[in-house]
DSSP file (Angstrom, degrees, kcal/mol; ACC not computed):
  #  RESIDUE AA STRUCTURE BP1 BP2  ACC     N-H-->O    O-->H-N    N-H-->O    O-->H-N    TCO  KAPPA ALPHA  PHI   PSI    X-CA   Y-CA   Z-CA
    1    1 A X     >        0   0    0      0, 0.0     4,-1.8     0, 0.0     0, 0.0   0.000 360.0 360.0 360.0 -44.4 -109.9 -182.5   31.3
    2    2 A X  H  >  +     0   0    0      1,-0.2     4,-2.2     2,-0.2     5,-0.2   0.886 360.0  53.4 -67.2 -35.7 -108.0 -183.4   34.4
    3    3 A X  H  > S+     0   0    0      1,-0.2     4,-1.8     2,-0.2    -1,-0.2   0.918 107.1  52.5 -64.9 -39.6 -110.8 -185.6   35.8
    4    4 A X  H  > S+     0   0    0      2,-0.2     4,-1.7     1,-0.2    -1,-0.2   0.932 107.8  52.0 -59.7 -45.0 -110.9 -187.5   32.4
    5    5 A X  H  X S+     0   0    0     -4,-1.8     4,-1.6     1,-0.2     3,-0.2   0.923 110.7  46.4 -58.0 -48.5 -107.1 -188.1   32.7
    6    6 A X  H  < S+     0   0    0     -4,-2.2    -1,-0.2     1,-0.2    -2,-0.2   0.775 108.6  56.5 -68.1 -26.5 -107.4 -189.6   36.3
    7    7 A X  H  < S+     0   0    0     -4,-1.8    -1,-0.2    -5,-0.2    -2,-0.2   0.842 105.3  51.4 -71.3 -33.9 -110.4 -191.7   35.3
    8    8 A X  H  < S+     0   0    0     -4,-1.7     2,-0.4    -3,-0.2    -2,-0.2   0.936 108.4  56.3 -67.1 -45.3 -108.2 -193.4   32.5
    9    9 A X     <  -     0   0    0     -4,-1.6     2,-0.2     4,-0.0    -1,-0.1  -0.743  69.8-166.0 -96.5 128.5 -105.4 -194.2   34.9
   10   10 A X    >>  -     0   0    0     -2,-0.4     4,-1.2     1,-0.1     3,-1.2  -0.691  40.4 -98.7-103.6 165.5 -106.0 -196.3   38.0
   11   11 A X  H 3> S+     0   0    0      1,-0.3     4,-1.6    -2,-0.2     5,-0.1   0.781 122.9  58.8 -53.4 -30.3 -103.5 -196.7   40.9
   12   12 A X  H 3> S+     0   0    0      1,-0.2     4,-2.3     2,-0.2    -1,-0.3   0.844 100.3  56.4 -69.1 -32.4 -102.4 -200.1   39.5
   13   13 A X  H <> S+     0   0    0     -3,-1.2     4,-2.2     2,-0.2    -1,-0.2   0.873 105.7  50.0 -67.9 -37.2 -101.3 -198.4   36.3
   14   14 A X  H  X S+     0   0    0     -4,-1.2     4,-2.5     2,-0.2    -1,-0.2   0.889 109.4  51.6 -65.1 -39.1  -99.1 -196.0   38.2
   15   15 A X  H  X S+     0   0    0     -4,-1.6     4,-2.6     2,-0.2    -2,-0.2   0.953 111.9  46.8 -62.7 -49.2  -97.5 -198.9   40.0
   16   16 A X  H  X S+     0   0    0     -4,-2.3     4,-2.4     1,-0.2    -2,-0.2   0.899 112.1  50.3 -60.9 -41.9  -96.8 -200.7   36.7
   17   17 A X  H  X S+     0   0    0     -4,-2.2     4,-2.5     2,-0.2    -1,-0.2   0.902 110.6  49.4 -62.7 -41.9  -95.4 -197.5   35.2
   18   18 A X  H  X S+     0   0    0     -4,-2.5     4,-2.3     2,-0.2    -2,-0.2   0.927 111.3  49.4 -66.2 -43.7  -93.1 -197.1   38.2
   19   19 A X  H  X S+     0   0    0     -4,-2.6     4,-2.8     2,-0.2    -2,-0.2   0.917 110.5  50.9 -60.4 -44.2  -91.9 -200.7   37.9
   20   20 A X  H  X S+     0   0    0     -4,-2.4     4,-2.3     2,-0.2    -2,-0.2   0.928 111.0  47.9 -57.1 -48.5  -91.2 -200.2   34.2
   21   21 A X  H  X S+     0   0    0     -4,-2.5     4,-2.3     1,-0.2    -1,-0.2   0.898 111.8  50.4 -62.2 -40.5  -89.2 -197.1   34.9
   22   22 A X  H  X S+     0   0    0     -4,-2.3     4,-2.4     2,-0.2    -2,-0.2   0.936 111.3  47.5 -64.4 -46.4  -87.2 -198.9   37.6
   23   23 A X  H  X S+     0   0    0     -4,-2.8     4,-2.0     1,-0.2    -1,-0.2   0.888 111.9  51.5 -64.1 -38.6  -86.4 -201.8   35.4
   24   24 A X  H  X S+     0   0    0     -4,-2.3     4,-2.0     2,-0.2    -2,-0.2   0.905 111.2  46.5 -61.0 -45.1  -85.3 -199.5   32.6
   25   25 A X  H  X S+     0   0    0     -4,-2.3     4,-2.2     1,-0.2    -2,-0.2   0.895 111.4  51.0 -67.3 -40.9  -83.0 -197.5   34.8
   26   26 A X  H  X S+     0   0    0     -4,-2.4     4,-2.3    -5,-0.2    -1,-0.2   0.894 110.7  51.0 -65.1 -37.3  -81.4 -200.7   36.3
   27   27 A X  H  X S+     0   0    0     -4,-2.0     4,-2.5     2,-0.2     5,-0.2   0.897 108.5  50.4 -64.5 -41.5  -80.8 -202.0   32.7
   28   28 A X  H  X S+     0   0    0     -4,-2.0     4,-2.0     2,-0.2    -1,-0.2   0.915 112.6  46.7 -63.9 -42.0  -79.2 -198.8   31.6
   29   29 A X  H  X S+     0   0    0     -4,-2.2     4,-2.2     2,-0.2    -2,-0.2   0.894 111.8  51.4 -66.0 -40.3  -76.8 -198.9   34.7
   30   30 A X  H  X S+     0   0    0     -4,-2.3     4,-2.0     1,-0.2    -2,-0.2   0.935 112.2  44.8 -62.5 -45.8  -76.1 -202.6   34.1
   31   31 A X  H  X S+     0   0    0     -4,-2.5     4,-1.6     1,-0.2    -1,-0.2   0.849 112.6  53.4 -68.6 -34.0  -75.1 -202.0   30.4
   32   32 A X  H  X S+     0   0    0     -4,-2.0     4,-1.0    -5,-0.2    -1,-0.2   0.898 110.6  45.0 -65.8 -40.6  -73.1 -198.9   31.3
   33   33 A X  H  < S+     0   0    0     -4,-2.2     4,-0.4     1,-0.2    -2,-0.2   0.867 115.4  47.3 -75.0 -34.4  -71.0 -200.7   33.9
   34   34 A X  H  < S+     0   0    0     -4,-2.0     3,-0.5     1,-0.2    -1,-0.2   0.747 105.5  59.3 -76.8 -23.4  -70.4 -203.8   31.7
   35   35 A X  H  < S+     0   0    0     -4,-1.6    -1,-0.2     1,-0.2    -2,-0.2   0.832  97.9  61.1 -71.2 -33.2  -69.5 -201.7   28.6
   36   36 A X  S  < S+     0   0    0     -4,-1.0    -1,-0.2    -5,-0.1     2,-0.2   0.697  81.9  98.6 -69.1 -20.6  -66.6 -200.1   30.6
   37   37 A X  S    S-     0   0    0     -3,-0.5     2,-0.4    -4,-0.4    -3,-0.0  -0.479  79.7-120.6 -74.8 139.4  -64.9 -203.4   31.1
   38   38 A X        -     0   0    0     -2,-0.2     2,-0.1     1,-0.1    -1,-0.1  -0.615  23.9-122.0 -80.9 130.3  -62.1 -204.1   28.7
   39   39 A X        -     0   0    0     -2,-0.4    15,-2.2    75,-0.0    16,-0.4  -0.458  35.3-171.0 -71.0 145.3  -62.5 -207.2   26.5
   40   40 A X  E     -A   53   0A   0     13,-0.2    75,-2.9    14,-0.1     2,-0.5  -0.960  21.7-126.0-139.5 155.1  -59.6 -209.7   26.9
   41   41 A X  E     -AB  52 114A   0     11,-3.6    11,-2.6    -2,-0.3     2,-0.5  -0.897  17.4-156.4-102.2 126.5  -58.4 -212.9   25.2
   42   42 A X  E     -AB  51 113A   0     71,-3.0    71,-1.9    -2,-0.5     2,-0.5  -0.919   9.3-168.1-102.8 123.9  -57.8 -215.9   27.4
   43   43 A X  E     -AB  50 112A   0      7,-2.9     7,-2.9    -2,-0.5     2,-0.5  -0.957   2.1-169.8-115.0 127.9  -55.4 -218.4   25.8
   44   44 A X  E     +AB  49 111A   0     67,-3.0    67,-2.6    -2,-0.5     2,-0.3  -0.972  13.1 162.1-122.3 126.1  -55.1 -221.9   27.5
   45   45 A X  E >   -AB  48 110A   0      3,-2.9     3,-2.2    -2,-0.5    65,-0.2  -0.951  65.7 -20.4-148.3 126.3  -52.4 -224.3   26.5
   46   46 A X  T 3  S-     0   0    0     63,-0.8     3,-0.1    -2,-0.3    64,-0.1   0.898 127.5 -45.7  46.6  54.5  -51.1 -227.4   28.3
   47   47 A X  T 3  S+     0   0    0      1,-0.2     2,-0.4     0, 0.0    -1,-0.3   0.545 117.8 110.9  71.2   8.0  -52.5 -226.4   31.8
   48   48 A X  E <   -A   45   0A   0     -3,-2.2    -3,-2.9     2,-0.0     2,-0.4  -0.883  51.3-156.9-114.4 149.8  -51.1 -222.8   31.4
   49   49 A X  E     -A   44   0A   0     -2,-0.4     2,-0.3    -5,-0.2    -5,-0.2  -0.987   6.8-171.3-129.5 134.4  -53.3 -219.7   30.9
   50   50 A X  E     -A   43   0A   0     -7,-2.9    -7,-2.9    -2,-0.4     2,-0.4  -0.932   8.0-154.4-124.3 146.3  -52.4 -216.4   29.4
   51   51 A X  E     +A   42   0A   0     -2,-0.3     2,-0.4    -9,-0.2    -9,-0.2  -0.988  14.9 174.5-126.5 126.4  -54.5 -213.2   29.4
   52   52 A X  E     -A   41   0A   0    -11,-2.6   -11,-3.6    -2,-0.4     2,-0.2  -0.995  30.9-120.6-132.7 135.2  -54.1 -210.4   26.7
   53   53 A X  E >   -A   40   0A   0     -2,-0.4     3,-0.6   -13,-0.3   -13,-0.2  -0.504  14.1-140.3 -70.5 145.5  -56.2 -207.3   26.2
   54   54 A X  T 3  S+     0   0    0    -15,-2.2    22,-0.8     1,-0.2    23,-0.2   0.550  93.1  75.8 -81.2  -8.7  -58.0 -207.0   22.8
   55   55 A X  T 3  S+     0   0    0    -16,-0.4     2,-0.5    21,-0.1    -1,-0.2   0.733  86.7  65.7 -75.2 -20.1  -57.2 -203.3   22.7
   56   56 A X  S <  S-     0   0    0     -3,-0.6     2,-0.2    18,-0.1    -1,-0.1  -0.898  82.7-131.1-112.1 124.8  -53.6 -203.8   21.8
   57   57 A X        +     0   0    0     -2,-0.5     2,-0.3    15,-0.1    17,-0.2  -0.520  45.1 142.4 -71.9 135.9  -52.6 -205.4   18.4
   58   58 A X  E     -D   73   0B   0     15,-1.9    15,-2.9    -2,-0.2     2,-0.4  -0.987  47.3-122.5-163.4 162.3  -50.0 -208.2   18.8
   59   59 A X  E     -D   72   0B   0     -2,-0.3     2,-0.5    13,-0.2    13,-0.2  -0.969  28.8-164.2-112.6 135.1  -48.9 -211.6   17.5
   60   60 A X  E     -D   71   0B   0     11,-3.4    11,-2.9    -2,-0.4     2,-0.6  -0.973   9.3-157.3-121.4 129.4  -48.7 -214.4   20.1
   61   61 A X  E     -D   70   0B   0     -2,-0.5     2,-0.5     9,-0.2     9,-0.2  -0.932  14.4-167.8-107.9 121.0  -46.9 -217.7   19.7
   62   62 A X  E     -D   69   0B   0      7,-3.0     7,-2.5    -2,-0.6     2,-0.4  -0.926  18.7-130.3-111.6 126.7  -48.2 -220.4   22.0
   63   63 A X  E     +D   68   0B   0     -2,-0.5     5,-0.2     5,-0.2     2,-0.2  -0.596  37.0 170.0 -74.9 126.9  -46.4 -223.7   22.6
   64   64 A X        -     0   0    0      3,-3.0    45,-0.2    -2,-0.4    44,-0.1  -0.551  50.4 -81.0-120.7-170.9  -48.7 -226.7   22.2
   65   65 A X  S    S+     0   0    0     43,-1.5    43,-0.2    -2,-0.2    44,-0.1   0.843 128.4  32.2 -62.1 -41.6  -48.4 -230.4   22.0
   66   66 A X  S    S-     0   0    0      1,-0.2     2,-0.3    42,-0.1    -1,-0.2   0.620 127.6 -77.1 -96.4 -13.4  -47.4 -230.5   18.3
   67   67 A X  S    S-     0   0    0     41,-0.2    -3,-3.0    -5,-0.1     2,-0.4  -0.996  77.1 -13.6 152.6-151.2  -45.6 -227.2   18.1
   68   68 A X  E     -D   63   0B   0     -2,-0.3     2,-0.4    -5,-0.2    -5,-0.2  -0.739  44.7-160.9 -94.4 132.7  -46.3 -223.4   18.0
   69   69 A X  E     -D   62   0B   0     -7,-2.5    -7,-3.0    -2,-0.4     2,-0.6  -0.920  14.5-143.6-103.7 135.0  -49.7 -221.9   17.3
   70   70 A X  E     -DE  61  82B   0     12,-2.4    11,-3.1    -2,-0.4    12,-1.4  -0.901  17.0-172.7-104.0 122.8  -49.7 -218.3   16.1
   71   71 A X  E     -DE  60  80B   0    -11,-2.9   -11,-3.4    -2,-0.6     2,-0.4  -0.924   7.4-154.6-115.4 136.0  -52.6 -216.2   17.4
   72   72 A X  E     -DE  59  79B   0      7,-3.0     7,-1.9    -2,-0.4     2,-0.6  -0.934   6.6-162.1-116.6 132.4  -53.1 -212.6   16.1
   73   73 A X  E     +DE  58  78B   0    -15,-2.9   -15,-1.9    -2,-0.4     2,-0.3  -0.969  26.7 157.8-107.9 121.3  -54.9 -209.8   18.0
   74   74 A X  E >   - E   0  77B   0      3,-2.7     3,-1.3    -2,-0.6   -18,-0.1  -0.957  61.6 -10.1-151.1 127.0  -56.0 -207.0   15.6
   75   75 A X  T 3  S-     0   0    0     -2,-0.3   -20,-0.1     1,-0.3     3,-0.1   0.861 128.4 -51.2  56.4  40.8  -58.6 -204.3   15.8
   76   76 A X  T 3  S+     0   0    0    -22,-0.8     2,-0.3     1,-0.2    -1,-0.3   0.642 119.1 105.4  69.5  16.6  -60.2 -205.9   18.8
   77   77 A X  E <   -E   74   0B   0     -3,-1.3    -3,-2.7   -23,-0.2     2,-0.4  -0.917  52.0-156.7-123.6 154.9  -60.4 -209.3   17.2
   78   78 A X  E     +EF  73  96B   0     18,-2.1    18,-3.5    -2,-0.3     2,-0.3  -0.980  19.0 157.2-131.5 142.3  -58.4 -212.5   17.7
   79   79 A X  E     -E   72   0B   0     -7,-1.9    -7,-3.0    -2,-0.4     2,-0.6  -0.992  44.7 -96.6-157.9 158.7  -57.8 -215.5   15.4
   80   80 A X  E     -E   71   0B   0     10,-0.5    -9,-0.3    14,-0.3    14,-0.2  -0.695  31.3-179.8 -74.9 119.4  -55.5 -218.4   14.7
   81   81 A X  E     -     0   0B   0    -11,-3.1     2,-0.3    -2,-0.6   -10,-0.2   0.866  67.8  -4.9 -86.7 -43.9  -53.1 -217.4   12.0
   82   82 A X  E     +E   70   0B   0    -12,-1.4   -12,-2.4     8,-0.0    -1,-0.4  -0.983  59.5 175.0-147.4 159.2  -51.2 -220.7   11.9
   83   83 A X        -     0   0    0     -2,-0.3   -14,-0.2   -14,-0.2     8,-0.1  -0.965  35.4-125.2-159.9 147.5  -51.1 -223.9   13.7
   84   84 A X  S    S+     0   0    0     -2,-0.3   -15,-0.1   -16,-0.2   -16,-0.0   0.424  72.3 115.8 -81.4   6.1  -49.2 -227.3   13.2
   85   85 A X        -     0   0    0      1,-0.1    -2,-0.2   -18,-0.0    20,-0.0  -0.229  69.2-124.9 -69.6 162.9  -52.3 -229.3   13.2
   86   86 A X  S    S+     0   0    0      1,-0.1    -1,-0.1     2,-0.0    -3,-0.0   0.948 101.3  37.6 -76.3 -49.4  -53.3 -231.3   10.0
   87   87 A X  S    S-     0   0    0      1,-0.1    -1,-0.1     3,-0.0    -2,-0.0   0.681  86.9-144.5 -87.8 -15.2  -56.9 -230.1    9.2
   88   88 A X     >  +     0   0    0      1,-0.1     4,-1.4     3,-0.1     3,-0.2   0.800  46.0 147.1  59.6  33.0  -56.5 -226.4   10.2
   89   89 A X  H  >  +     0   0    0      1,-0.2     4,-1.0     2,-0.2    -1,-0.1   0.841  67.2  60.0 -62.4 -33.2  -60.0 -226.1   11.6
   90   90 A X  H  4 S+     0   0    0      1,-0.2   -10,-0.5     2,-0.2     3,-0.4   0.874 105.3  47.1 -63.4 -38.0  -58.8 -223.6   14.1
   91   91 A X  H >4 S+     0   0    0      1,-0.2     3,-0.9    -3,-0.2    -1,-0.2   0.842 108.3  56.1 -72.0 -33.6  -57.7 -221.3   11.4
   92   92 A X  H 3< S+     0   0    0     -4,-1.4    -1,-0.2     1,-0.2    -2,-0.2   0.680  85.7  81.6 -71.1 -18.8  -61.0 -221.7    9.5
   93   93 A X  T 3< S-     0   0    0     -4,-1.0    -1,-0.2    -3,-0.4    -2,-0.2   0.801  89.4-150.5 -57.7 -32.7  -62.9 -220.6   12.6
   94   94 A X    <   -     0   0    0     -3,-0.9   -14,-0.3    -4,-0.3     2,-0.2  -0.350  37.5 -23.8  87.1-170.0  -62.2 -216.9   11.6
   95   95 A X        -     0   0    0    -16,-0.1     2,-0.4    -3,-0.1   -16,-0.2  -0.492  54.6-141.6 -80.6 140.8  -61.9 -213.9   14.0
   96   96 A X  B     +F   78   0B   0    -18,-3.5   -18,-2.1    -2,-0.2     3,-0.1  -0.841  36.0 148.6 -96.2 136.6  -63.4 -213.8   17.4
   97   97 A X        +     0   0    0     -2,-0.4     2,-0.3   -20,-0.2    -1,-0.1   0.489  45.1  75.7-143.5 -11.1  -64.8 -210.6   18.5
   98   98 A X  S >  S-     0   0    0      1,-0.1     3,-1.9    16,-0.0    16,-0.3  -0.734  89.1 -87.5-105.6 155.9  -67.8 -211.1   20.8
   99   99 A X  T 3  S+     0   0    0     -2,-0.3    16,-0.2     1,-0.3     3,-0.1  -0.363 114.1  18.4 -58.5 136.0  -67.8 -212.1   24.5
  100  100 A X  T 3  S+     0   0    0     14,-2.5    -1,-0.3     1,-0.3     2,-0.2   0.526  88.1 138.7  73.7  10.0  -67.8 -215.9   24.9
  101  101 A X    <   +     0   0    0     -3,-1.9    13,-2.0    13,-0.1     2,-0.3  -0.609  30.3 176.6 -71.9 146.6  -66.6 -216.5   21.3
  102  102 A X  E     -C  113   0A   0     11,-0.2     2,-0.3    -2,-0.2    11,-0.2  -0.978  22.9-174.4-148.1 160.8  -64.0 -219.3   21.3
  103  103 A X  E     -C  112   0A   0      9,-2.3     9,-3.2    -2,-0.3     2,-0.4  -0.975  11.5-164.8-152.3 155.0  -61.9 -221.3   19.0
  104  104 A X  E     -C  111   0A   0     -2,-0.3     2,-0.6     7,-0.2     7,-0.2  -0.996  25.1-150.3-146.9 146.0  -59.6 -224.3   19.7
  105  105 A X  E  >> -C  110   0A   0      5,-3.3     5,-1.8    -2,-0.4     4,-0.8  -0.860  25.1-177.1-108.3  88.7  -56.8 -226.3   18.1
  106  106 A X  T >45S+     0   0    0     -2,-0.6     3,-0.7     1,-0.2    -1,-0.2   0.865  76.1  53.6 -61.8 -41.2  -57.6 -229.6   19.8
  107  107 A X  T 345S+     0   0    0      1,-0.2    -1,-0.2    -3,-0.1   -42,-0.1   0.874 117.1  38.8 -63.0 -33.2  -54.6 -231.6   18.3
  108  108 A X  T 345S-     0   0    0     -3,-0.4   -43,-1.5   -43,-0.2    -1,-0.2   0.446 109.6-124.0 -95.8   0.6  -52.2 -228.9   19.5
  109  109 A X  T <<5 +     0   0    0     -4,-0.8   -63,-0.8    -3,-0.7     2,-0.4   0.926  62.6 137.3  60.5  49.0  -54.1 -228.4   22.9
  110  110 A X  E   < -BC  45 105A   0     -5,-1.8    -5,-3.3   -65,-0.2     2,-0.4  -0.995  27.3-179.5-127.5 127.1  -54.6 -224.6   22.4
  111  111 A X  E     -BC  44 104A   0    -67,-2.6   -67,-3.0    -2,-0.4     2,-0.4  -0.986   3.1-172.3-129.2 132.3  -57.9 -223.0   23.3
  112  112 A X  E     +BC  43 103A   0     -9,-3.2    -9,-2.3    -2,-0.4     2,-0.3  -0.971   8.8 167.5-127.2 143.6  -58.7 -219.2   23.0
  113  113 A X  E     -BC  42 102A   0    -71,-1.9   -71,-3.0    -2,-0.4     2,-0.4  -0.986  30.8-122.8-150.2 157.6  -61.8 -217.3   24.2
  114  114 A X  E      B   41   0A   0    -13,-2.0   -14,-2.5    -2,-0.3   -73,-0.2  -0.833 360.0 360.0-101.5 132.8  -63.0 -213.8   24.6
  115  115 A X              0   0    0    -75,-2.9   -74,-0.1    -2,-0.4    -1,-0.1   0.377 360.0 360.0-126.1 360.0  -64.1 -212.6   28.1
């Protein structure tokens, strides 16, 4: 029985299996270290940048070119609640919750993104 097992697997198969296990272990470590980082909201307005953790609920008022934009952080999500722009596209973008999600109120010069 043992001889049949060794006939099925060649030395190259063991090398491939080792590489597969190495890549799997590296992936698990990479995901574990990146999961521990706290998500944060980056707010940029008129050359100023503000950073807020998504773990704490809050309302933020940011001064823009047209007036104040209100941004809400709730349950790990961030969204524009109000803005003085005409078309309100920034409000219609909805809540941001994933890394690299972003929304902007271009007329008011306010940009938000999750990092």
